[in-house]
N, C-alpha and C positions, 0 to 999 in steps of 0.2 A: 374270408368267403367260405361258405359251407361247401365242402367237397361234393362233387357230383358222384352218385352211386348207381350201379347197374341193378335193375330189378330182375330177380330170377324168374324164368318162365314157369307158368302154372303146371302142376302135375296133371297128366292125362289119366282119366279113369277108364278101366276096361269094361266095356259094355257089349252086349250081345247084339248082333244084327248089323247088316250092311248099312242101313240108314244111319245108325248111330255112328258107325265108322266114318261115313262120308261127312256127317255133320261135324264130327270132331276134327276131321281133316280140314274142312272149310274154316272152322274156328281157329285152327292152328295157323293156317295161311294168313287169315285176317289178323291174328295177334302178332305174327312175325312182321307183317307190314307196318302195324302200328308201332312196334318196338323200334324198327329201323327209322321211321319218321321221327320218333322221340329222340333217338340218338343223334340224328342229323341236326335237330333243333338245338340240342345241348352243345354240340360242337360249334354251331354258329354263334351261340351266346358267348362261348368261351373266346372265340376269335374276336368278337366285338369288344369283350372286356380287355383282351390283350392289346387290341389296337388303341383303346382309350388310354390304357396305362402307358403306351408308347408315347402319346402326346405329352403326358405329364413328365416323363423322363427327358423327352426332347426339350421341353421348356426349361427344365432345370439345367440341362446340359448347355443350352444357349446362354443362360444367365452366368454360369461358371465361365464359359468361353469369353463373355464380355468382360468379366472381372480379370481374367488372365491377360486378355488383349490390352486392357487399360493399364495394368500394373506390371507388364512384362519385364521392363527394365528393373523395377524394384525387386521382383521375384528372382530375376537372374542374379542380383546382388545378394540374395539370401536375407532380405529384410521383410519385416511385417508389412502388410498392406492395410491402408486406412482410407476411409471415406465416410462422410456423413456422420462423423462421431463414432464410428465403429472401427475397431482394429482387429484384424485376423493375424494372430501370431504365427511365426514360423517355429515349429516345435521339432527338436532333434528326435529322430526315431531310427535306431540301428545305424547311427553315424550319418544319417542324411536328414536334411530339413524337410518337414512335411507341413503343408497348409491344409486345414480341415474346417472350412467355413460352414456354419450352420445355415438352415433355411431362413431362420430369423435374421441372421446377419446379412445374407444376400438380399432379403427384402428391404431391410433398413438402408442398405447401401445403394438401393435403386436398381439392382440387377434382376429383381423379380417384381411383378405387379404389387402395388401396395395392399391389395386385398387378398393376396395369396395365403391360403390356409393349409394346403396339402403338405403334410410332413411324413405321412405313412402311406404305403401302397394299399390300393383297394383290392389287390389280388390275394395277399397273405398277411396284411397288417404289419409288414416289415417296414422299419424306418428307412427313410432315404439317407444315405451317407455320401459325403463328398470329400475326396482327398486328392491332392496333386503334389508333385515334387519335381525337382530339377533332374534332367538326364542329359548325358550319362553321368554317373557318379564322379565327383571331383572335377567337373568341367570348369573351364575358365568362364567367368560370368557372361561375357559377350557371346560365347558359343553355346550356352546352355539352352536346351529345349525344355518344355514343360509337359508333363505327362500325368494323367490321373483318371479317376473314375467318378461317375455318378451312379451309385449302385443301390439296389434294394437289399438291405442288410438281413435278408432271410430267403431261403430257397423257395422257388415256386414249384409246388408239388401237386400231384393229382390225388389229393386226399390229405390225411394227417401225417405226422412224423413216420418215417420209414416207407412212405409211398413213393412211387417212381416220379421222376421229373415230368411236369405237365407240359409236353411239347406243344399242345394245342394253344395254350395261353402264351407261351414264350415266342412261338413262331411269328405272330404279327409285330411283336416288339423288335425282333431282329430284322424283319423285313423293312420296317419303317426307318430304322437307324442305319441300315446298310453296313458298310465296312467298319463303322464306328461302334456297332453293337457287339456284345459278347456275352457268354454264359459259361459257368463252370460245369464241365461234363463229368459224368460218372466215371469215365476212364481217366480223367486228370482233374480231380476236384480242387486241387491246391491253387490253380490259376484260372483266371478268366480268359477264355480264348476268343480272339476275334474271328471274323469270317474267314474260313479256309486257312486258319493259322497265320493271318497277316500280322497279328500282334498278340501280346499276352501281358497280364498284370496279376500280381499276387491277389488271391482271394481275400477280400477284406473281412469276411465273416468268420468268427472263431469256429474252429472245428472243420473248416474247409468243406462245407456241404456242397453237393452237386445241386444245380438248379438256381444258382445265384445269377441274376441278370444285371447287366450294367451297360452304360454307354461311356465310351472313351471321351476325355476332354484333354485339351492341351494344344501345343503348337504343331503337332504332327497329325492332327485329325483332318478329315476331308474338308470340313468347313473352315479350317484355319490355314492350311498349307497353300491354298490358292492365292493368298494375298502376300504382298511384300510387307514385312513387319520390322519392328525395332530389333536391331541386332541380327537381322537376317544375313547369312553368309552367301546366299544364292544370288546368281545373276539372273534378273527377270527377263533379260534379252527381249525388250519390248520391240515390236515390229513397226510401231507407228509413233505418233506424237505423244508427248507426255505433258499434261496440263495439271497445274496445282493451284487451287484458289488461295491456299495459305503459303507459309514459308517453306523453303527447301534448304535443308542443312546437309552438307557433305563433309564428313570428317577427313576423308582421304583426298587424293588428287582427282581432279575432274578434267578429262581430255575432250576438247571440242574440235572436231576435224574441220567443220565449216565455220561460218560466220556466227558470232554470238551477238545478239541484239538485246539491249536493256531499255525498256520503256520508261523507267524511273531512275531514281538515284541508285548508285552502286556503292556499297560499303565493303572495302577490302581491308582485312586486319593485317595481312602480311604485305610483302613487297610485290609490286607489279613490274615484270620484266618483259622487254620486247626483244626478241631474237630467236635464233634457232635452238638455243639451249640456255640453261642458267649460267653456264660458264662463259658463253660467248654473247650474252645479251648486250645490245647496243644502247639501250635506254632502261633505266631502273628508277622507279619511284618507291622510296623506302617508307616504312610506317612513320618515321620521325619527320617526314616531309621533305627529305633530300631527293632532288631530281638529278640523276647522273646521266649525261649524254656523251657517249664515246663513239667509236667507229668513225664516221664522217664528222661527228661533233658539231653539226650545224643545228642551231635553234632558229627556226624561221617563224617570226611573229611580227605583227605590226606594233604592238605595245606590250611592254613588260612592266608589271607593277609588283612591288615588293612591300609588304606591310608586316608589322609585328604587333603583339598584343599591347605594347606600350604606346602605340600611336605613331611610331616612326614609319615613314613612307618614302619610297624611292620609285620614280617612274622614268622609264626610258622610252622615248618616242623617236621617230626618224629625225626630228628637228633638234633634239637635244635631250638633256637629262635634268631632272629635278629631284632633290632629296631633302628630307627634313632631318637627316642624320649626318654622319661624317663620311667623307670620301678619303680613300687611301690610294697612293700610287707609289710604285717603286722608283720611278724616275721623275717624280715631281709633277707639277702642273705648269703648262705654258699657255700664254695668251698674247699673241703678237710677239714683241720683243721681251716681254717680262716673263721671268721664270721663277717659280716658287719651289724650293726644296728639290732641285735637280740632283740626279745621281752623282754628278761630278762634285757637287758641294751641297750635301743634303741638309746642311744647317742654314743655308743662305736663302735670302729673298733678293733676287737680282732685279733691280728696277732700271729700265733703260733710261729714263729721264733724270735719275738721281734724286727724285723726290717721291715720298711715299705718304699717302693720306688715308686715313680711315674717317669716313664721313657718315653722319646720321641725318635725321630729319632737321636738326637744328644747325647743321653745318659741320665744320671739322671737329671730330672727336679727338683724333691723334694725328700729329703730323711730324714728319722727319725731314728736315731741310738743313743742308749744310752742317750736319753733325748735331744740330739742336733738336731735341725731342720736346714737343709741346703736347700737353694733355689738358683738355678742358675740364676734366672732372677730378675725382679723388684718386690718388695713387695709393694702392694697397699692396703690401708685399711682406715677406718675412724679414728682409733687412734692406738697408740703403747704404751703399758704399760711396764715399766721397773721396775722389782721388787727388784733387788739388789741395795744396797746403798754402794758407794765406798768413800774413803777418798782421797781428792785432794793430789797428790804427792805420793800416795801409788803405789805399783807395780801392773801391769796388768796381769791377768791370760791368758795364751796362749794355754792351753789344749783345744783341740777340735775346735780351731779356725784356719781358713785358714791363711797362712802367708801373703797373699796379702790383707786380710780383715782389716777393721777398727772397733774397739770395741767402743760402746757408752754405757754409764751408767749415773747414777745420784748420786749427793752428798746428804749429810744430809739436806742441805738448799735448796734442789730441783734444784740445778744448773745442767746443762747438762755437762757431762765429757766425754772426748775423750782420748783413749789410744794412747799416743805419746811416742815413744822410750821407751816403757816398763813402763811408769808412767801415772797415771791419771791426765789430765790437764782440768781445768774448761774452757769450751769454750762459754758457754751461762749462765751467772751468774744471780742469783735471789738475791734480797736484799730488804731493807725497807728504806724509807726516814728517815734520821737521824740516821740510823744504821751505825756500823763501817765498814770500808773497809781498805784494805792493800795497794793498789797501786793507787796513785793519777792519774786521767785521765781515769781509767778503767770504763767501762760502765756496767750497770746492769739493770734489770727490776724489778719494784716494785711488790712484791707478792700480795699486797692488791688491787691495781687498774690497774696494767700493765703499769704505766707510766715509762718513761726513767729516769734513775738515772746516775749521774756523781760523781765519787769519788774525793773529794777535802778536803785536810787537814785530810785524813783518816776518812772522814764521807761522807755518801751518801747524795747528794742534788738532788732535782728534776730538771731535765733539763729545764722544763718550767719556773722555778723560775729564772734561769740564763739567759733566753732569753727575750728580750723586744718585745712588739708588734709594736714598732716603728723601721723601718728599714731606716737608713739614706742613701739616694741615692746620694746626692751631696750638697756641700756648695759653694756659689758663692758670690762675691762682686758686688754690684749694684751701678753704678755711676748715681745719680739722678741729673737732670739738669733743674728742674722747671716744670716737667710734669710727667705723668705716664710712666712706663717702663714695657714692656711686657716680661713675663717669661714663657717658654714652660713647660708644665707638663710632668713628667716622665712616662714611661711605667712600671707598677707594675705587676710582674708575679702573676698569680692566685695560690692560695694554696688550692687545692681541690675545694670545693664548695664556699670557702671564696674569695670575691673580695676585694682587698685592696682599701682604701681611700687615695687619694693623698693630702698631706698637705704641706704648706709653712709657715715657722716661720721667722719673720723679726727681726733683732737685730741692734741697732745703732752702727755705726762706728765713723763717724764725720759728723756733719751737719753745714751748713753755714747760720746763720740767716741773715747776711747782704745781701744775695742774694735776699731776698724777701722784704727788707725794714728796718724797725727799728731793733736795736740790742736787744731790750728788747722783750722777748717772754713769753707769758702766758702758752704755752704748745705746744708739737709737736705730730702729728698723723702719725703713720706708719701702713699701711694696704694694703690689696690686694683684688681685686674683681675677682670672678670666671667667666671665659669666656668659660667654657667647657673643652677644651684641653689646655688652657693657663690661666695665671693670669695677670692682670694689677696691678703693684705695685705703691703706692702713698706715698709721703712724704710731709706733709702739716703742716702749722701753725694751732693751734686750733682755734684762733680768725680769722674768715673770711675765713677759709679753703684755705689759700693762699699757693701756691706751694713753696717748699723750695728746695735748692740744697744741695748735700752732698753725703756721701757714706753709704750704708746699707749692712748688711750681711744677705743673704737668705739661710736658711737651708731647704732642700726639703726632705720629708719623704714619704715612703709607710707605711700606718697604717693598720694593720690587727686586726680586732676586735676579 
């Protein structure tokens, strides 16, 4: 803005005569009145310009306040703030983090109108500068306040450089901003001073000129401190009701002296205790779902239902109890004169009538009568122990046995016996290698090592001793005619994990020495070479390995080691 200048009054000319003097005096009075009116007009224009500038600074201050309010917890943690794709970094300055958002960043983040264009002051063309920081230095994040300035980064002077501070322009700005407005004074230009010394902030303009105007921003300003905010350590001491349309989160303890009413569902992450204190609480509902009732210990309810995630359910009502799971009792269960698993004999089922039945939809499933156990289905278990010893050929007892049933018992030598046509017959014999036997060809199992036995000449022999490891597959005659003859290998079945080895054994039948030359021979070689799935068979003279003609007998075996 072009500085306002005072016009020097015109020189008076010395003229003769009273009329001229009076005329000049009248002109002087008229000129003085015109100069005063002009000066008043200029002051009014300056005040209007200052008031207009105050609205710009105030709008910028409100935008910064909104950003600080929305990101207060992030700023307290010393982190950058981000919104709308824009990030304002926290930059270390003299050991402290400083945030300096630009006008463009605030507009893009939505804290200024989308059409906002003002980036420099209309008073002196100084750029608008914004900075804020955490106070006091080194504060714990939750206790930190935020303090900063929206400032014109050039002094407001009454003329060019070196001119005095223009109080007429600055006055309306300070009046509108109230206690949050400040200026650097000629007596202390290094700081921006608030009204009546209520606050101060370092002068952000290099050289610390006087006349720098700013508005304070942060959590200690007049527009911010009247609200309860995130991390606020003050007690608002509300005198009336408190209503919240959204959620209410309390990090510490909440004490309610009167009755607490909840119109909807209540979610409690910790334990719920009922009592005068935590140590003397009479009822506790823990987060894991455990309800503990002590003191009088009375749970008064009409119905108790217990369910788990697997579908198990137990229900206790005044008329009885039903459960889909298992019941446990330290002193058993009693119904009339029948007792199950009583404490005096925890392994017993005492039945007053002497008979015990398990029945299903089709009738008796299991019955116990007179020492006889009858089961209508399949018996499955780890082992079956037979205590009675019977003699082979003796009569079978039929009392208490169903007519369609089959009796099984054991003999003295631990053979398994079956009741056939009223007599005990050994069906699975036990014996010992070298021991006596009655029927040749009958089989038994060795009691010492479980090997199979065969009765031969009234003596048990091991089956393995009667069987060879060599299994003859085939025998063939080979007609040799002066060269090797190829023989295909057999397919040997596997025996468990054992893989058989295929062998060929060559035996002489007749050989023709004259076929290869002289009739006198020093020796004959008969051999086969292994080709994988076949052999090549050779018949040669020892001297010179000359091929011979004749017949050989080949025996082919599967050998199981």
